[in-house]
C-alpha positions as CSV (number, residue, x, y, z in Angstrom):
1,M,-147.2,67.4,18.5
2,F,-149.1,70.5,18.4
3,G,-150.8,70.1,22.0
4,L,-146.8,70.6,23.5
5,F,-147.7,74.0,22.5
6,R,-151.2,74.8,24.0
7,K,-152.0,77.7,25.9
8,N,-152.9,77.2,29.7
9,K,-156.3,78.2,30.6
10,L,-156.9,79.9,34.0
11,V,-160.5,78.9,35.7
12,K,-162.3,79.1,39.1
13,I,-162.8,76.0,40.9
14,R,-164.7,74.8,43.6
15,S,-166.4,71.6,45.1
16,L,-170.2,70.9,45.3
17,N,-169.6,71.4,49.4
18,E,-167.4,74.3,49.3
19,T,-167.8,77.6,47.8
20,T,-164.8,78.5,48.1
21,K,-163.3,79.0,44.4
22,H,-159.4,78.3,43.4
23,G,-157.6,79.6,40.7
24,V,-156.1,76.8,38.3
25,A,-154.5,76.6,35.2
26,A,-154.9,73.8,32.8
27,T,-154.2,72.8,28.7
28,S,-157.2,70.1,28.8
29,L,-159.9,68.9,30.7
30,K,-158.2,65.9,32.1
31,E,-154.9,67.9,33.4
32,L,-158.0,70.3,34.9
33,L,-159.8,67.0,36.5
34,K,-156.2,65.8,38.0
35,K,-154.7,68.5,39.2
36,G,-158.7,69.3,40.7
37,S,-159.0,66.1,42.4
38,K,-155.8,66.6,44.2
39,L,-156.6,70.4,45.2
40,L,-160.0,69.5,46.9
41,Q,-159.6,66.3,47.6
42,V,-162.1,64.5,45.4
43,P,-161.9,61.2,44.3
44,L,-160.3,61.3,40.6
45,V,-162.2,58.1,39.4
46,G,-165.7,59.2,37.7
47,S,-165.0,63.0,38.5
48,H,-166.4,65.8,36.8
49,I,-166.8,69.2,36.2
50,C,-169.7,71.6,35.2
51,L,-170.5,75.2,34.3
52,Y,-171.1,76.8,38.0
53,E,-173.6,78.8,36.0
54,D,-176.0,76.4,34.6
55,G,-174.5,72.6,35.4
56,T,-173.3,72.2,31.5
57,E,-170.8,69.0,32.0
58,L,-167.7,69.9,30.2
59,S,-166.0,67.9,27.2
60,E,-162.4,68.3,25.7
61,D,-164.0,70.5,23.4
62,Y,-166.0,72.6,25.4
63,F,-162.8,73.1,28.0
64,R,-160.8,74.6,24.9
65,S,-163.8,77.1,24.2
66,L,-163.8,78.6,27.9
67,P,-163.2,81.8,28.5
68,D,-160.5,82.6,30.9
69,H,-161.8,82.8,34.6
70,A,-164.4,80.6,34.0
71,E,-166.4,79.8,37.0
72,L,-166.4,75.8,37.4
73,V,-167.3,73.4,39.9
74,L,-165.6,69.9,40.3
75,L,-167.9,67.0,41.3
76,A,-167.1,63.4,42.4
77,M,-168.5,60.4,40.5
78,D,-172.3,60.3,42.0
79,E,-173.1,64.6,42.5
80,S,-174.8,66.7,40.4
81,W,-175.3,70.3,39.7
82,S,-177.7,71.9,38.1
83,G,-176.7,75.4,38.1
84,F,-176.5,78.5,40.7
85,V,-179.9,77.5,41.7
86,C,-178.1,74.9,43.9
87,D,-176.5,77.3,45.9
88,I,-179.9,79.2,46.1
89,G,-181.4,76.0,47.7
90,R,-178.6,76.1,50.3
91,L,-179.3,79.8,51.0
92,L,-182.8,78.5,51.4
93,D,-181.8,75.5,54.0
94,T,-181.0,78.4,56.6
95,D,-180.9,76.1,59.9
96,R,-177.4,75.6,60.0
97,N,-176.2,78.8,58.3
98,S,-178.8,81.3,59.4
99,D,-176.5,83.1,62.0
100,L,-173.7,83.4,59.6
101,L,-176.5,84.6,56.8
102,I,-177.4,87.4,59.2
103,D,-174.2,88.9,60.0
104,A,-173.4,88.5,56.0
105,A,-176.7,90.2,54.9
106,K,-176.2,93.0,57.7
107,G,-172.5,93.9,56.1
108,L,-174.1,94.2,52.4
109,L,-176.5,96.4,53.9
110,T,-174.3,98.6,55.8
111,D,-172.8,99.8,52.2
112,E,-175.6,99.2,49.8
113,R,-177.3,102.1,48.2
114,S,-179.7,100.6,45.6
115,P,-183.0,100.9,47.1
116,K,-183.5,97.8,45.5
117,R,-180.9,95.4,47.0
118,R,-181.6,97.3,50.3
119,K,-185.3,95.9,50.0
120,L,-184.1,92.1,48.9
121,L,-181.3,92.3,52.2
122,G,-184.3,93.9,54.6
123,E,-186.3,91.2,53.7
124,L,-183.8,88.9,53.9
125,L,-182.9,89.6,57.5
126,L,-186.6,89.8,58.5
127,H,-186.9,85.9,57.6
128,L,-183.7,84.7,58.7
129,K,-184.4,86.6,62.3
130,D,-187.1,83.3,63.2
131,S,-188.0,82.1,66.6
132,S,-190.9,80.9,65.9
133,E,-190.1,77.4,67.8
134,T,-190.5,79.7,71.1
135,E,-194.2,79.8,72.5
136,N,-194.1,81.3,76.1
137,R,-193.5,85.0,77.1
138,E,-190.2,84.3,78.8
139,D,-188.8,82.9,75.9
140,D,-188.8,85.6,73.5
141,E,-190.0,88.7,75.3
142,D,-189.1,91.0,72.2
143,W,-192.2,89.7,70.5
144,F,-194.2,90.4,72.3
145,Q,-193.5,94.2,72.8
146,G,-196.3,95.9,73.2
147,I,-198.8,93.1,73.7
148,D,-200.8,92.9,77.2
149,V,-199.2,91.1,79.6
150,R,-202.1,88.8,80.0
151,F,-201.1,87.1,76.9
152,K,-198.6,84.2,77.7
153,T,-197.8,82.6,74.7
154,K,-198.1,83.5,71.1
155,S,-200.5,81.3,70.4
156,A,-202.9,82.7,73.3
157,Y,-202.8,86.4,71.6
158,M,-202.7,85.2,67.7
159,K,-206.5,83.6,69.0
160,Y,-207.3,87.0,70.5
161,N,-206.3,88.4,67.4
162,C,-208.4,86.7,64.7
163,E,-211.2,86.9,67.4
164,S,-210.7,91.3,66.9
165,R,-210.0,91.4,63.8
166,I,-213.6,89.5,62.6
167,R,-215.1,91.6,65.1
168,G,-213.7,94.6,63.5
169,Y,-214.8,93.5,60.2
170,M,-218.5,93.1,61.7
171,K,-218.7,96.4,62.9
172,E,-218.0,97.6,59.1
173,V,-220.8,95.3,58.4
174,D,-223.5,96.7,60.8
175,S,-222.2,100.4,59.9
176,Y,-223.1,99.6,56.0
177,A,-226.8,99.0,57.6
178,Q,-227.2,102.9,57.7
179,T,-226.6,103.4,53.9
180,I,-229.2,101.0,53.0
181,Q,-232.5,103.7,52.2
182,K,-235.0,101.3,51.4
183,P,-237.0,100.5,55.1
184,K,-237.4,96.4,53.8
185,L,-234.5,96.3,52.4
186,K,-232.5,97.5,55.5
187,A,-234.3,95.4,57.6
188,E,-233.5,92.1,56.3
189,Y,-229.8,92.7,56.0
190,K,-230.0,94.1,59.5
191,K,-231.6,90.4,60.3
192,T,-229.0,88.7,58.2
193,A,-226.0,90.2,59.8
194,E,-227.7,89.9,63.5
195,S,-227.7,86.0,62.6
196,L,-224.6,86.1,61.0
197,V,-222.9,87.7,64.7
198,M,-224.8,85.4,66.5
199,Q,-223.1,82.4,64.4
200,L,-219.8,83.7,64.8
201,K,-220.2,84.5,68.7
202,S,-221.4,80.6,69.4
203,D,-217.3,79.9,67.0
204,K,-215.9,82.1,69.2
205,Y,-215.5,84.5,66.2
206,N,-213.2,81.9,64.3
207,G,-210.4,82.3,66.8
208,C,-208.8,79.2,65.6
209,Y,-208.2,80.4,62.6
210,F,-204.6,82.1,64.0
211,N,-203.5,79.6,66.6
212,R,-201.2,77.1,65.7
213,T,-202.1,74.7,68.3
214,E,-205.3,73.9,66.6
215,K,-206.1,71.0,64.9
216,E,-205.2,71.4,61.3
217,L,-208.5,71.6,60.2
218,N,-209.7,74.7,62.5
219,R,-206.4,76.0,61.8
220,L,-205.0,78.4,58.6
221,C,-201.9,78.0,59.3
222,T,-199.2,75.1,59.2
223,K,-197.9,74.0,62.8
224,D,-194.8,76.3,62.7
225,G,-197.3,79.0,62.2
226,W,-196.9,80.0,58.9
227,F,-199.6,81.4,56.6
228,S,-199.9,81.4,52.7
229,C,-201.6,83.4,50.5
230,Q,-205.2,81.0,48.8
231,G,-205.2,83.7,46.4
232,A,-207.9,86.2,45.4
233,F,-212.1,84.9,45.6
234,D,-211.9,84.3,42.2
235,Q,-208.7,82.2,41.7
236,D,-207.5,79.0,42.4
237,E,-204.4,80.2,43.9
238,C,-202.3,83.4,44.8
239,I,-199.8,83.4,41.9
240,S,-197.4,85.6,43.9
241,L,-197.0,82.8,46.1
242,H,-197.5,85.3,49.7
243,S,-195.6,84.0,53.0
244,I,-195.6,84.9,55.9
245,N,-195.0,83.8,59.8
246,P,-196.0,85.8,62.3
247,Y,-194.6,83.7,64.9
248,G,-191.4,84.1,63.9
249,N,-190.6,87.7,65.1
250,R,-191.9,90.9,66.2
251,E,-191.6,92.6,62.8
252,S,-193.3,89.5,60.9
253,R,-196.9,89.9,63.8
254,I,-196.8,93.6,62.8
255,V,-196.9,93.1,58.8
256,F,-199.4,90.3,59.5
257,S,-201.7,92.6,60.6
258,T,-202.0,94.3,57.6
259,W,-202.3,91.1,55.3
260,N,-206.1,89.4,53.9
261,L,-204.9,86.5,53.4
262,D,-207.0,86.3,49.4
263,H,-206.2,89.5,48.7
264,R,-209.9,90.5,49.1
265,L,-212.5,90.1,52.0
266,E,-215.7,88.4,51.5
267,Y,-219.0,89.0,53.5
268,V,-221.5,85.2,53.0
269,P,-225.2,85.6,54.5
270,G,-224.5,83.5,56.8
271,F,-221.3,82.6,57.6
272,F,-217.5,84.5,57.4
273,R,-215.1,83.1,56.0
274,W,-211.4,84.1,54.0
275,H,-211.1,82.1,50.5
């Protein structure tokens, strides 16, 4: 009898594949399932409701303890929800909705005043502007801005970029010899450095490291051009999980020029490598 006088509870409910939330009033979980299934076109049989925040499945008792305007997700029999991380997963899968996300992020960035949020939105925009699938200059002229016209493909330029970096590192190695005071030690150092240069020349300064068209064994990136930091030389991996794709857009190419893939360069007599 007392059930007749239960107060309507107003909640916000959505389905798994839609982000629009609908306001629904119900006095019980059973009533909410019935109304929600009809509204969201979800089969009633086997349907269930979870908290949007953490995926907790509702029972009748739990429903009665909910505050008004609680955010819920209505699921069909075989569907599951693990909380708002599901929406983050959909955000990361940007192939289908990247243009919409870019427009939304630009709109938020225009009115955003928090430096921290502006940084996050800026980095999101940077990674959403991805044209890594293109390779030739005529297909992505923006990427090639400031690059000599002799480079017709991204991979050719990245190969050259790697060679130039390693040549630059070897100049630093060579200049260090001037700081060595003991003649014998200085001579040994220069001999080792010259041997290293000869080996690097024979390996074409390992330009293959940055060339995504090389065989997997010879490159440091994926076939799409993604580089992942491998951690400092004394660590098994990078705890910050740094990743970047210089093939994606001009901004990422420029940022990549400041990257060391191990947080620190290590020179080893006889060879040069990134850890």
